[in-house]
C-alpha positions as CSV (number, residue, x, y, z in Angstrom):
1,M,15.4,-5.3,4.9
2,K,11.9,-4.0,4.2
3,K,10.3,-3.9,1.2
4,K,10.2,0.0,0.0
5,F,8.1,1.3,-2.8
6,K,7.6,4.4,-4.3
7,I,4.3,6.6,-5.6
8,G,3.7,5.0,-9.5
9,D,5.0,1.6,-8.6
10,H,2.3,-1.4,-9.9
11,V,2.0,-3.8,-6.6
12,T,0.0,-6.6,-6.0
13,W,-1.3,-7.8,-2.3
14,N,-3.8,-10.3,-1.2
15,S,-7.3,-9.2,-0.1
16,E,-10.0,-11.3,1.0
17,A,-11.4,-11.2,-2.0
18,G,-8.2,-12.8,-3.7
19,H,-5.3,-11.3,-5.3
20,V,-5.7,-7.4,-6.1
21,S,-3.0,-5.2,-8.1
22,G,-2.9,-1.5,-7.9
23,S,-0.5,1.9,-7.8
24,I,0.5,3.5,-4.8
25,I,-0.5,7.2,-4.6
26,K,1.1,8.0,-1.0
27,V,3.8,7.2,1.2
28,H,3.3,7.4,4.7
29,T,6.3,8.2,7.2
30,K,4.1,9.4,10.3
31,D,0.9,7.9,11.5
32,F,-2.2,8.6,10.2
33,N,-6.3,8.1,10.1
34,Y,-7.4,6.5,7.3
35,K,-11.2,5.0,7.4
36,G,-11.5,5.4,11.2
37,Y,-8.5,3.9,12.2
38,T,-5.2,5.0,13.0
39,H,-2.4,3.4,11.1
40,H,1.0,3.3,12.2
41,A,4.3,4.3,10.1
42,T,8.0,5.5,10.1
43,A,10.9,6.3,7.8
44,D,11.9,2.6,8.2
45,D,8.6,1.4,7.8
46,P,6.4,3.2,5.9
47,Q,2.3,2.7,4.7
48,Y,1.1,2.7,1.5
49,E,-2.2,4.2,-0.5
50,I,-2.6,1.7,-3.0
51,K,-5.6,2.4,-5.5
52,S,-7.1,-0.9,-7.0
53,D,-6.8,-1.1,-11.0
54,K,-10.5,-2.4,-11.1
55,T,-12.4,-0.8,-8.5
56,D,-10.7,2.3,-8.0
57,H,-11.3,1.0,-4.1
58,I,-8.4,2.9,-1.8
59,A,-6.4,0.4,0.6
60,A,-4.1,1.1,3.5
61,H,-1.5,-1.7,3.8
62,K,2.6,-2.0,5.2
63,G,6.0,-2.3,2.5
64,S,5.5,-5.9,4.1
65,A,2.2,-7.2,2.3
66,L,3.2,-6.0,-1.0
67,S,4.8,-7.5,-4.0
68,L,6.1,-5.3,-6.5
69,V,4.5,-6.0,-10.3
70,K,7.2,-6.6,-12.5
71,K,6.9,-4.7,-16.0
């Protein structure tokens, strides 16, 4: 089963700079353009926009790249 997240979830992912954490600000269920690239998303395999806690940078990732941060 694929991981599903919702807006406001606090997640972490691995990047070139190490582990990053942030909050989901948008859920995409259709293909979308972001930073000059088409990101593919469906209702069964959405992509998420996440705002980094440290830098306010926005990243887009599939659920398989994310882990929920326990509160």
